[in-house]
N, C-alpha and C positions, 0 to 999 in steps of 0.2 A: 661129879656133875658140877659141884660148886667151883671146882678149880677151872673147869671149862668156861663157866660163866665169868669167873674172875678174869681169866685170860682174855676172853672176848671184850670184857669191859676195859681192860688195859689196852687192848688193840684199838678199841673205839676211842679211848681217851688220847692215845698216841696219834691216831689219825686226825682227831679234832685239833690237837695241838699243831700238827703239821699243816692242816688247812688254815688255821689261824695265823701261823707264822707266814704262810704263803700270801695270805691276804694283807698282812702287815707289810711284807716285802713289796707286794704289788702297789700299795699306797705310797711307799717310799720311792719306788721307781717312777710312779706317776708324777710325784712332786718334782723329782729330778728332771724328768722329761719336760714337764711344763716350764721349769726354770730355764732349761737349755733352749726350749722352743722360744720362750720370751726373749732370751738374750740374743738368739739368732735373728728374730724379727727386728729387735732394736738395732742390731748391728747392720742388718740389711737396709733398714730405713735410713740410718745415718749415711751409709755408703751411697744409697740411691739419691738422697738429698744433696750430698757432696757432688755427685756426678751431674745432677741437674743444675746445681749452682755453677759448675764448671762450664756446662753447655750454654747456660744463659749468658755467662760472662763472655764466652767466645763469640756467641751470636751478637751480643751488644757491641763488642769490639769490631767485628766484621761489618756490622751495620754502620757504625760510626766511621770506619775507614772508607766504606763505599760512599757514604753521604759526603764526607770531606772531599773525596776524589771528584764526585759529581759537582760539588760546589766549586772546586778549583777549575774544573773543565768549563763550567758555565761562566765563571768569572773571566777566564781566558778568552772564551768565545765572544763575550760582550766587549771586552777590550779590543779584540780583533775587529769586530764589526764597527765599533766606534772609530777606530783608526782608519778603517777603509772609508767610512762615511766622511770623516774629516778630510781625507785625501781626495775623494772623488765626488763629493756632494754637488759640486758645480756641474760635473759631467753628467751625473744622474739627472739633475734638473733640466739640462739641455735635452737629454734623451727623452724625458717625459714631455717636455714642450714640443719636441719634434713629432712625437707620436700623436699628440693631441691635434696639432696643426695639420697633419697629413690626412686626417679623416675628412 
């Protein structure tokens, strides 16, 4: 009978040791998982920030290019209108006078 009790005690001790080892391994694996998770999050954040910076720079470049183009177009239109006025202002004045006097 004592040998059965001793055997059961040995089995229980072995089972307790196995459970303790599994819990220790679980904690080690949890720490590894958390470290990998943190590294993944940091890497993803860096990549996301880099992509956002790239998009912002591209958007700023496109906006600058569009504004410069519009400025150039506006400047050209103003020059064209000034040239037309300089060439035809007398004709415009006569036409305005003619319409006023016809009424």
